Structure formats: structure tokens, C-alpha cells
C-alpha positions as a Markdown table, in Angstrom:
| # | Residue | x | y | z |
|---|---|---|---|---|
| 1 | Met | 78.6 | -36.6 | 13.5 |
| 2 | Ala | 81.9 | -36.4 | 12.1 |
| 3 | Asp | 80.7 | -34.4 | 9.1 |
| 4 | Leu | 79.7 | -31.5 | 10.9 |
| 5 | Lys | 83.4 | -31.2 | 12.2 |
| 6 | Pro | 84.8 | -29.0 | 8.9 |
| 7 | Leu | 81.3 | -26.9 | 8.6 |
| 8 | Leu | 82.1 | -26.1 | 12.5 |
| 9 | Asp | 86.0 | -25.5 | 11.6 |
| 10 | Asp | 85.0 | -23.3 | 8.7 |
| 11 | Leu | 82.3 | -21.4 | 11.5 |
| 12 | Arg | 85.2 | -20.7 | 13.6 |
| 13 | Ala | 87.7 | -19.5 | 11.1 |
| 14 | Glu | 85.1 | -16.8 | 9.9 |
| 15 | Ser | 84.5 | -15.9 | 13.7 |
| 16 | Ala | 88.2 | -15.4 | 14.4 |
| 17 | Glu | 88.7 | -13.5 | 10.6 |
| 18 | Leu | 86.1 | -11.0 | 11.9 |
| 19 | Asp | 87.6 | -10.9 | 15.8 |
| 20 | Ala | 90.8 | -10.1 | 13.9 |
| 21 | Leu | 89.0 | -6.9 | 12.7 |
| 22 | Val | 87.7 | -5.8 | 16.1 |
| 23 | Ala | 89.9 | -7.2 | 18.4 |
| 24 | Gly | 92.1 | -4.2 | 19.2 |
| 25 | Leu | 88.9 | -1.8 | 18.7 |
| 26 | Asp | 87.9 | 0.8 | 21.5 |
| 27 | Arg | 84.7 | 2.2 | 23.0 |
| 28 | Ala | 84.6 | 5.0 | 20.8 |
| 29 | Ala | 85.6 | 2.6 | 17.6 |
| 30 | Leu | 82.9 | 0.3 | 18.3 |
| 31 | Ala | 80.6 | 3.0 | 18.1 |
| 32 | Ala | 81.4 | 3.7 | 14.3 |
| 33 | Asp | 78.6 | 3.8 | 12.3 |
| 34 | Thr | 78.0 | 0.4 | 10.1 |
| 35 | Pro | 76.1 | 0.5 | 6.4 |
| 36 | Ala | 73.0 | -0.6 | 7.9 |
| 37 | Ala | 70.7 | 2.1 | 9.0 |
| 38 | Gly | 71.0 | 2.7 | 12.7 |
| 39 | Trp | 73.5 | -0.2 | 13.6 |
| 40 | Thr | 77.4 | 0.6 | 14.9 |
| 41 | Ile | 79.7 | -1.7 | 14.9 |
| 42 | Ala | 78.7 | -2.6 | 18.6 |
| 43 | His | 75.3 | -3.5 | 17.3 |
| 44 | Gln | 76.4 | -6.1 | 14.7 |
| 45 | Leu | 78.6 | -8.0 | 17.3 |
| 46 | Ala | 75.8 | -7.9 | 19.8 |
| 47 | His | 73.8 | -9.2 | 17.3 |
| 48 | Leu | 76.1 | -11.9 | 16.7 |
| 49 | Ala | 76.0 | -12.9 | 20.0 |
| 50 | Trp | 72.4 | -12.4 | 20.8 |
| 51 | Thr | 72.0 | -15.0 | 18.1 |
| 52 | Asp | 74.3 | -17.4 | 18.8 |
| 53 | Arg | 72.9 | -17.4 | 22.4 |
| 54 | Trp | 69.2 | -18.2 | 20.7 |
| 55 | Ser | 70.8 | -21.1 | 18.8 |
| 56 | Leu | 72.4 | -22.5 | 21.9 |
| 57 | Leu | 69.0 | -22.6 | 23.4 |
| 58 | Ala | 67.5 | -24.3 | 20.6 |
| 59 | Ala | 70.4 | -26.7 | 20.7 |
| 60 | Thr | 70.2 | -27.5 | 24.1 |
| 61 | Asp | 66.9 | -26.7 | 25.4 |
| 62 | Pro | 64.0 | -27.0 | 22.3 |
| 63 | Asp | 61.4 | -26.7 | 24.7 |
| 64 | Gly | 62.6 | -23.6 | 26.5 |
| 65 | Phe | 63.5 | -21.9 | 23.0 |
| 66 | Ala | 59.9 | -22.4 | 22.1 |
| 67 | Ala | 58.4 | -20.8 | 25.6 |
| 68 | Ala | 61.2 | -17.9 | 24.6 |
| 69 | Val | 60.0 | -17.3 | 21.5 |
| 70 | Arg | 56.5 | -17.4 | 22.4 |
| 71 | Arg | 57.7 | -14.5 | 25.6 |
| 72 | Glu | 60.3 | -12.1 | 23.3 |
| 73 | Phe | 58.5 | -12.1 | 20.3 |
| 74 | Glu | 54.6 | -11.8 | 20.7 |
| 75 | Ala | 54.7 | -8.0 | 19.7 |
| 76 | Gly | 56.7 | -8.4 | 16.5 |
| 77 | Phe | 60.7 | -8.8 | 15.6 |
| 78 | Asp | 61.7 | -5.8 | 17.6 |
| 79 | Ala | 63.5 | -8.4 | 19.9 |
| 80 | Val | 66.1 | -8.3 | 17.3 |
| 81 | Glu | 66.8 | -4.6 | 17.9 |
| 82 | Arg | 66.8 | -4.9 | 21.4 |
| 83 | Gly | 69.4 | -7.8 | 21.5 |
| 84 | Ala | 71.8 | -5.5 | 19.3 |
| 85 | Ala | 71.1 | -2.6 | 21.5 |
| 86 | Glu | 72.6 | -5.0 | 24.2 |
| 87 | Gly | 76.2 | -3.9 | 23.0 |
| 88 | Val | 75.8 | -0.1 | 23.0 |
| 89 | Gly | 78.1 | 1.2 | 25.3 |
| 90 | Glu | 79.4 | -1.7 | 26.4 |
| 91 | Ala | 83.0 | -2.3 | 27.3 |
| 92 | Pro | 84.7 | -4.0 | 24.6 |
| 93 | Ala | 85.8 | -6.7 | 26.6 |
| 94 | Glu | 82.7 | -7.3 | 27.6 |
| 95 | Leu | 81.3 | -7.4 | 24.5 |
| 96 | Leu | 83.9 | -9.6 | 23.0 |
| 97 | Gly | 84.3 | -12.0 | 25.7 |
| 98 | Arg | 80.4 | -12.6 | 25.2 |
| 99 | Trp | 80.7 | -13.2 | 22.0 |
| 100 | Arg | 83.5 | -15.2 | 22.1 |
| 101 | Glu | 82.1 | -17.7 | 24.8 |
| 102 | Gly | 78.7 | -17.8 | 23.1 |
| 103 | Arg | 80.0 | -18.9 | 20.2 |
| 104 | Glu | 82.3 | -21.5 | 21.5 |
| 105 | Gln | 79.7 | -22.9 | 23.3 |
| 106 | Leu | 77.3 | -22.8 | 20.1 |
| 107 | Ala | 79.9 | -24.7 | 18.4 |
| 108 | Thr | 80.3 | -27.4 | 21.0 |
| 109 | Ala | 76.8 | -27.8 | 21.4 |
| 110 | Leu | 75.7 | -28.2 | 18.1 |
| 111 | Ala | 78.9 | -31.2 | 17.9 |
| 112 | Ala | 76.7 | -32.8 | 20.0 |
| 113 | Val | 73.4 | -33.2 | 18.3 |
| 114 | Pro | 72.4 | -36.2 | 16.1 |
| 115 | Ala | 72.8 | -35.2 | 12.7 |
| 116 | Asp | 69.2 | -36.1 | 12.0 |
| 117 | Val | 67.6 | -34.2 | 15.1 |
| 118 | Lys | 65.8 | -30.8 | 14.1 |
| 119 | Leu | 66.1 | -28.2 | 16.2 |
| 120 | Pro | 63.7 | -24.9 | 16.8 |
| 121 | Trp | 64.3 | -21.6 | 14.9 |
| 122 | Phe | 62.2 | -18.3 | 13.9 |
| 123 | Gly | 61.9 | -20.1 | 10.6 |
| 124 | Pro | 61.8 | -23.6 | 9.7 |
| 125 | Pro | 63.5 | -26.3 | 11.8 |
| 126 | Met | 66.7 | -26.9 | 11.2 |
| 127 | Lys | 69.4 | -29.8 | 11.6 |
| 128 | Pro | 72.7 | -29.1 | 13.7 |
| 129 | Ala | 74.8 | -28.7 | 10.0 |
| 130 | Ser | 72.1 | -26.2 | 8.4 |
| 131 | Met | 72.1 | -24.2 | 11.8 |
| 132 | Ala | 76.0 | -24.2 | 11.6 |
| 133 | Thr | 75.7 | -23.2 | 8.2 |
| 134 | Ala | 73.2 | -19.7 | 8.9 |
| 135 | Arg | 75.8 | -19.0 | 11.5 |
| 136 | Leu | 78.6 | -18.9 | 9.1 |
| 137 | Met | 76.2 | -16.9 | 7.1 |
| 138 | Glu | 75.3 | -14.2 | 9.5 |
| 139 | Thr | 79.0 | -14.1 | 10.9 |
| 140 | Trp | 80.4 | -13.5 | 7.2 |
| 141 | Ala | 77.8 | -10.8 | 6.4 |
| 142 | His | 77.4 | -9.0 | 9.6 |
| 143 | Gly | 81.4 | -9.3 | 9.3 |
| 144 | Gln | 80.8 | -7.5 | 5.4 |
| 145 | Asp | 78.9 | -4.4 | 7.5 |
| 146 | Val | 82.1 | -4.1 | 10.0 |
| 147 | Ala | 84.7 | -4.7 | 7.3 |
| 148 | Asp | 82.8 | -1.6 | 5.6 |
| 149 | Ala | 82.8 | 0.5 | 8.5 |
| 150 | Leu | 86.4 | -0.1 | 8.7 |
| 151 | Gly | 87.4 | 0.5 | 5.3 |
| 152 | Ala | 88.8 | -3.1 | 5.3 |
| 153 | Val | 88.9 | -5.4 | 2.2 |
| 154 | Arg | 87.9 | -9.3 | 3.1 |
| 155 | Ala | 89.9 | -11.8 | 0.6 |
| 156 | Pro | 87.2 | -13.7 | -0.5 |
| 157 | Ser | 87.5 | -17.3 | 0.7 |
| 158 | Gly | 86.2 | -20.8 | 0.1 |
| 159 | Arg | 83.8 | -20.6 | 3.4 |
| 160 | Leu | 81.6 | -18.4 | 0.9 |
| 161 | Arg | 80.5 | -21.9 | -0.6 |
| 162 | His | 78.3 | -22.2 | 2.8 |
| 163 | Val | 77.2 | -18.5 | 2.0 |
| 164 | Ala | 76.3 | -19.4 | -1.7 |
| 165 | His | 74.6 | -23.1 | -0.3 |
| 166 | Leu | 72.2 | -21.1 | 1.4 |
| 167 | Gly | 71.6 | -18.4 | -0.8 |
| 168 | Val | 70.5 | -21.5 | -3.0 |
| 169 | Arg | 68.6 | -23.0 | -0.7 |
| 170 | Thr | 66.2 | -20.2 | 0.3 |
| 171 | Ile | 65.5 | -19.1 | -3.5 |
| 172 | Gly | 62.1 | -20.9 | -3.0 |
| 173 | Phe | 61.2 | -19.0 | 0.4 |
| 174 | Ala | 62.1 | -15.7 | -1.1 |
| 175 | Leu | 59.7 | -15.9 | -3.8 |
| 176 | Thr | 57.0 | -16.9 | -1.8 |
| 177 | Leu | 57.6 | -14.5 | 0.7 |
| 178 | His | 56.8 | -12.1 | -2.4 |
| 179 | Gly | 54.0 | -14.5 | -3.6 |
| 180 | Leu | 55.5 | -15.5 | -6.6 |
| 181 | Pro | 55.7 | -18.9 | -7.9 |
| 182 | Ala | 58.5 | -21.3 | -6.5 |
| 183 | Asp | 58.2 | -24.5 | -8.5 |
| 184 | Arg | 60.0 | -23.5 | -11.7 |
| 185 | Pro | 63.5 | -25.1 | -12.5 |
| 186 | Phe | 66.2 | -23.0 | -11.2 |
| 187 | Arg | 69.9 | -22.7 | -12.6 |
| 188 | Val | 73.0 | -20.9 | -10.2 |
| 189 | Glu | 76.5 | -20.9 | -11.9 |
| 190 | Leu | 79.4 | -19.2 | -9.8 |
| 191 | Val | 83.1 | -18.4 | -10.6 |
| 192 | Ala | 84.5 | -19.6 | -7.4 |
| 193 | Pro | 87.3 | -17.3 | -5.4 |
| 194 | Asp | 90.0 | -19.7 | -6.5 |
| 195 | Gly | 88.7 | -19.6 | -10.1 |
| 196 | Gly | 86.6 | -22.8 | -9.9 |
| 197 | Ser | 83.2 | -23.2 | -10.6 |
| 198 | Trp | 80.4 | -23.7 | -8.2 |
| 199 | Thr | 77.0 | -25.0 | -9.3 |
| 200 | Trp | 73.6 | -25.8 | -8.4 |
| 201 | Gly | 70.1 | -27.1 | -10.0 |
| 202 | Asp | 69.1 | -28.6 | -13.2 |
| 203 | Pro | 71.6 | -27.5 | -16.1 |
| 204 | Gly | 68.6 | -27.3 | -18.7 |
| 205 | Ala | 66.7 | -24.7 | -16.5 |
| 206 | Ala | 65.4 | -21.8 | -18.3 |
| 207 | Asp | 65.7 | -19.7 | -14.7 |
| 208 | Arg | 69.5 | -19.3 | -13.9 |
| 209 | Val | 71.9 | -16.4 | -12.2 |
| 210 | Ser | 75.7 | -16.5 | -12.6 |
| 211 | Gly | 78.4 | -14.6 | -11.2 |
| 212 | Pro | 81.2 | -14.3 | -9.1 |
| 213 | Ala | 80.5 | -16.2 | -6.1 |
| 214 | Leu | 81.4 | -12.9 | -3.8 |
| 215 | Asp | 78.8 | -11.0 | -5.8 |
| 216 | Phe | 76.2 | -13.8 | -5.0 |
| 217 | Cys | 77.0 | -13.4 | -1.6 |
| 218 | Leu | 76.6 | -10.4 | -1.2 |
| 219 | Leu | 73.6 | -10.3 | -3.1 |
| 220 | Val | 71.4 | -12.6 | -1.0 |
| 221 | Thr | 72.5 | -11.0 | 2.2 |
| 222 | Gln | 71.5 | -8.0 | 1.0 |
| 223 | Arg | 75.3 | -6.4 | 1.5 |
| 224 | Arg | 75.1 | -4.8 | -1.7 |
| 225 | His | 72.5 | -3.9 | -4.3 |
| 226 | Arg | 72.1 | -5.8 | -7.2 |
| 227 | Asp | 73.1 | -3.1 | -9.8 |
| 228 | Asp | 76.4 | -3.2 | -8.1 |
| 229 | Leu | 76.9 | -7.0 | -8.5 |
| 230 | Ala | 78.1 | -8.7 | -11.7 |
| 231 | Leu | 75.6 | -11.0 | -11.7 |
| 232 | Thr | 73.5 | -12.2 | -14.8 |
| 233 | Ala | 69.9 | -13.7 | -14.4 |
| 234 | Thr | 68.2 | -15.3 | -17.3 |
| 235 | Gly | 64.3 | -16.1 | -17.6 |
| 236 | Pro | 61.8 | -14.4 | -15.6 |
| 237 | Thr | 61.9 | -16.1 | -12.5 |
| 238 | Ala | 65.9 | -15.6 | -12.2 |
| 239 | Arg | 64.9 | -11.9 | -13.0 |
| 240 | Ala | 62.4 | -11.1 | -10.1 |
| 241 | Trp | 64.4 | -13.5 | -7.5 |
| 242 | Leu | 67.3 | -11.2 | -8.0 |
| 243 | Pro | 65.9 | -8.1 | -6.2 |
| 244 | Ile | 64.4 | -10.0 | -3.4 |
| 245 | Ala | 67.1 | -12.3 | -2.4 |
| 246 | Gln | 67.4 | -13.1 | 1.3 |
| 247 | Thr | 68.7 | -15.9 | 3.5 |
| 248 | Phe | 67.2 | -14.8 | 6.7 |
| 249 | Ala | 64.0 | -15.9 | 8.4 |
| 250 | Gly | 61.9 | -13.3 | 8.7 |
| 251 | Pro | 60.0 | -10.5 | 7.0 |
| 252 | Pro | 61.8 | -9.0 | 4.0 |
| 253 | Gly | 64.8 | -7.1 | 4.6 |
| 254 | Glu | 65.3 | -3.6 | 3.1 |
| 255 | Gly | 68.4 | -4.2 | 1.2 |
| 256 | Arg | 70.9 | -1.7 | 0.3 |
| 257 | Ala | 70.9 | 1.1 | -2.2 |
| 258 | Pro | 73.0 | 1.2 | -5.6 |
| 259 | Thr | 76.0 | 3.1 | -5.6 |
| 260 | Val | 76.5 | 3.7 | -9.0 |
């Protein structure tokens, strides 16, 4: 469990960065539209609080999680929209307080789970480190929508490595989701925010993606269209993956339209 602490520290830091953007917003500001169609800033924060609540249930009551999934998702993924809508019209102090309390409860719960225990989820079961990584990814991604809505520019940090790692880990998932072969070696080479290099996969792989780490993270979280990003794909599988990349469980996302 000691190895989880730096990851949970990064999750807390990512949450704090988003919190600093929204802490002073009133009800009208929370109602501002974000790039996600139909979602305001309040929707984005409520979604994070909702997902933290599900994650906490998975970490503390796996059987209860399974029963709740059967109950809430029997008609499809509409429960995600319902969870986001919980924040619409909610008083800022209540919405932010609910998100803050839930994310801290989750971090505490994950720290108490043995490292090798797999927790249930909407997709494949995850160990606590994977769940913490997924929460950081979602916090960063939805934080990007909030930043875009506010016209804020966030400086990329080393925490992007967690998002990029998840993007690499889900390459096979995205390909399989679209009925494409996922058994070819794949190489990812990224320029880190500090100018260093982050790499994954076989150096000799014919299929590879390279470019800035920020752009890669914007791609895999579907926050920017591939045409707006300085990423290079080589090989048929890499080129096929670029427009369908996604780090999140569930059906394919709609992505974003190009701006250039």
C-alpha cells in the first residue's frame, strides 16, 4: 500500500488544481456551458462527485456495488447523465462540499485496500492503484472542460504521466471496441512537460504514436480532435486508433469537432 501514496497525493493535487478554478464560482457561473454538449460546469463537478461515490462503494462494499449497478444501469448508461444532473441548480457550497468530501473519503478508502485486491467497476475490475489513476484521469479531463469554459489555461504537469499511462493501457480496449485487431506491437513516445521523454511499448514496433504528452492526453480523453493535436501516427493500427482512442469505460464517445 505504500506505493499508492504518491499516486493518491497526485490525485489530491489534481483535484486541488480544479478546486482552485471553481472555488469562487457562484450559481450563475456554475451554470456556464462547457465544451461537453449539454453539460455545464455544475454537471462536470457533479459527475466527478457521482463517480467518486461509485468508486467509494466499489472500494468498501463490492457486493453492494454489483447490486447497485444492476439496479441503476439495467436500462443503459443514462445513469451517468442522471448523476451529472444532480448538480444542476445545487447551491455552490453544497455541490463543492459534496465533491470535496467524497473525493477525500475515496482516497482514504483506497489507501486501506490491499494492493492486489481487484475492485469491481463498470469495465474490467481494477486494483486500487488503477482506480486512483482512473480518478486522476477523469479529474484532469473534466477539469479541462471546466478550464475551457472559464477561458483558463492550465500549465501541464508531471501528473499527465498517469493519464498518458492509462491512454496506453487502453489502446487494445479501444481497438477491440471498434472491432479492430489489437494484437500488434505498439510504441508510444511522448515529450513530457519538462522536456523529458516518456515511452511505452516495443521500440521496434511498426505501429507508433509520438508527440507532446499534453496532446496525447487530450486525445485519449477525447477533449480535442486529432486534427487539432501535434501527434504523429505511423502504421495502420496506430492510424486507425488515433480517431477512436478513449480511456473511459463504456460505449465509444462522441469526441470533439476539429477547430482548425
